Residue, then its C-alpha position, 0 to 999 in steps of 0.5 A: m322236305s316233302f316228296w310231293v308238291k301240293d301246288k296245283v299251279f306246278y302241275k298246270k305249268m308242268a303239263a302246259i310245257a311238257i305235253p306239247l313237247a311230248l307231242q312234238n318228239l312223238i311227230n318227229v319219231g313218227v317221222s324217223l318211224l316212216d323213213t324206216v318203214m318205207l326204206g325197209q321195204l327197199g332192204e336192209i342195205a338201204m336202212s342200215g346205210s340210211s342208219l349210219g348215214n344218219q350218224i353224222g347228222f346226230i352227232y352234229q345235232i347232239m352237239n348243237l343240242g349241248l350248245t343249246a342247252g348250255a345256253g337255255v341254262l342261262t335264258s330259264q333263268y334270265w326268264g325267271r329274273k324277267d331279263p330279255a334283254s340278256i336272253r337277246k344277248v345269249m340268243s344271239m352268241a347262241y346262234k353265232i356258235s351253231m352256224t359255225l358248227a353246222t358249216i364244219f359238220t356240211v363241208l366234212a359230209l360234202t368232201i369226205p362222205d365214203v371216209l366217214m361212212r367207212f368209220y361205221t362199216e366194213e360193208p361196200a354196199v352200205i358205204e355206198a348207199g350212206a354216201q349217197y344219203l349223206r351228200i344231200i342230208a348234209f345241207t340240212y346241217w345249217v337249217s336244222g341248226f337255226t331251228m334247234t337253237s330257236m326252239s331251245i330257247l324259246r322253250t325257256v321262256g314257255t313257248v313250245k306249242i309253235t314247235l309243235y305246230m311246226y312239227i306238224v307241218s313238217f311231218f306231213v311235208n316229209v311223209f308226202f316227199n318220202y311217198c313220192l321220191i322214195f317209190g316214184h309216186l304221183g309222177f316223180p322220179q323214183l330215187g329210192i334212198v336218195g328221195a328220203a334224204i332229199a324229203t328230209l331236206i325239204a321238211r327241215a327247210v320248211e320248219c326252218a322257214i316257220i321258225v324264222v318268221y316266228v321268231f322275228r315277226i310274231d314273237k313277244k316275249i324275247c322281241f328278238r330282231v334281225q339286227d340282234i344277230f350281229q351285236k358283239i358277244d358279250q363278255e359278262i354273258l360270255g363268261i357267265y356262259m363259259r362256267y355253267g354252260a360250256p360244260v354242257l356243249c362238252n359233255e354232249m361232244l364226248w357223250s356223241i363221240g362215245s355214242t358214235m363208238l357204240s355205232v361203230i361197234m354195232g356196225h362191225m356187228g353186221s348189218s342184221f344188227v344194225a337194221a334191228n337196232s334202228i327199228c328197236q331205236v324207233i319202238f324206244q323213242c315212241t315210248s319215251v317221248i313222254n319221259q323226254g317231254v317231262g324232263q325238257a319241262a322238268g329243266v324249264m321249270a328249275g331254271n325258272t324257279i331258281g331264277e326267281g330265287k325260289y330255292k326250296r321250292a326248287r328243291n320240293q319240285s325236284l323230289t316230286l319230279f324224281v317220284v314222277s320218273i320212276a312212274f313214267g319208266i315204269l309205264s314205258s316198259m308196260v307200253m313197249f313190251a306190248i307193241r314191240g311184236p306188231v311194230i317189228d312184223c311191220y318191217k320187210v327183214t330177214e328172220e336173223t334180224r327179226m330174231i336180233a330185234y326181239s333180244i333187244m326189245d326184251m333188254m330194252c323194256i328193263l333199261v328204259l326205267f333207267q333211261a327215264i329217271s337219267s332224262i327227268n332228273m339229270f338232263g331236266t332237273l340237274r341240268g336246268g339247276g345250272d348243276s352242268k359239271f356234275v352232269l358232264f363228270f357222270d354222263v361221261t364217265s357213264m359212256w367212256f368207263f363203262s358203255v363203251p369197254l364193256g360193249w365192245i368187249a361184249g360185242l366184237v371180243l366174247h361175242w356174247p349173245v345179243w341181249l347181253v351185249y345190249l345190256c353192256l352197251r347201255s350199262g352207262d345208263i344205269f350207272k348215271s341214273v343211280a348216281c343222279v339220284f343220290r344228287i337229286l337227294s342231296g340237294k347240292w345241285i341249286k346253282d343260281v348262275t345269275r346272280s351274286d352271292e350277296e343277291k343269293e342270300e338276299a333271295q334266300k332271306e326272302e323266301i324264309e321270310q315268306g315261308 
C-alpha cells in the first residue's frame, strides 16, 4: 500500500476544494480578529462579554455543524453515485432539522440571556455586557443555520467558490458596520458591544441572502427548489441518516457541551484568562485555516471516491493526507510562533493578560500539530468515509475523559501554571490524534453508506478488474 498518490488529478481536485475553503475560513477568522481588536479598544469587559456571549452561538453552530456534516456524509457519496434526487431529499431534511434547532436556541437566548451568562462567569459586569450582546446575536441563528446547511451540502458536490465570494462580501459589511456602530463614526450612534452584535447580525443576513439566491436560482448541480423544502422526509433516507449521520450530530452535541465546560473553567479563572484565550484563539484560527480547509476537502474527496466504488483509491488517498497533515501541522506551528508577539501587542490589555496570552501561545505552538492531524484525518477522511461511530467515540472520550476533568483539576483545584492548565484543557487533542492515526492505517474506516452489501461486492470486483 503506497503512502503517496501519484495521480495529479487528485491534487488538482484537492486544491480546487481546499484553497477556497481555507480562504473562506481565513476571512471568517479575520472578522473575529477585527471584532476582538475593536472591542479590545473598549476594555477587557466588552471583549470578555462578547467572547462568552458567543459561546451560546458556538454551541448552536457546532450542533448545526454536526447536523450538516452528518448530511454531508450522505450527499458526498450520493454525488459520487451521480444521484442528485437523493441529495435534494437529504437537503430538505437537513433544513427542517436546522430551523427547529435554531428556534430553540433563539428562544433561550432572548428569554434568559443573564441566566446563560452566569453559567460561564460570576463577574456582574461581564454578565451584563454578554447579555446585551446575546439578545441581539440571537437573531442570527435562523439565518446562519440556513447558510451553514446550504454551504455544507454545496461543498460535498464541489461547489465552494460561492461561499468564498459570500464571505468576502460579508467581511466588508461586518467591518464597515463594526467601525460605524462600535465607535459612532459616519453619523451612526456609538453603541459599543451592542454595535458589534448589530454589525454581526447585518453581515449574517447578507450572507443568507446571497446563499438563498444561489441555491434557488443559480445552482445547476443539485437543482434544489422552494417546493423541495416542503416535501415529506424520505423514510429510507432518514434511516440511512440515523445510522451514519446521527452519530455525527450526537458527536458534535456532546463535544459542544464539553467545550462549554472548558469555557466555564476558563471563565472561573477570571476575565484576564478569558481575554487572553480570546486573543490566542484568533491567532490559532488564523494559522489553522489551511488545516481546516484540507480537512474539509479530505471529507469531500473520501465521500466522493467511496461513492464511486473506488475503495482502494480512497485508502491510498487517506495515507497521502496523513503525511500531508503532519507537514501542515509543523508549518502551522512555525507560523504561529512567528506572529504571536506582533498580534498580542495589537490589543489594549493589562500586563497580566498579556503574559497569560504568551503562556497559552507557547503551548498552542506544540498542540497545533495534533490539531492538524485530527482535523485532516479524523474530521476529514474518517468522517467523510462514513466512520462516524469511531469518530464519535474517540472525540467524546477525549473531551470528557481527558480535557474536561484534567482541565478542571489543574485550573480550579490545583491552580497550576497557565501553560500547564492549557495543556490539560487540550490534552484530548493528543489522545484522539493518536487514535485516528491507527484507524487510518488499518483501512477499516471505509463505509459505503449508499450501497447494499451485494452492490459493494460488485464495486470491489470492478475495481480489482480495472487494476
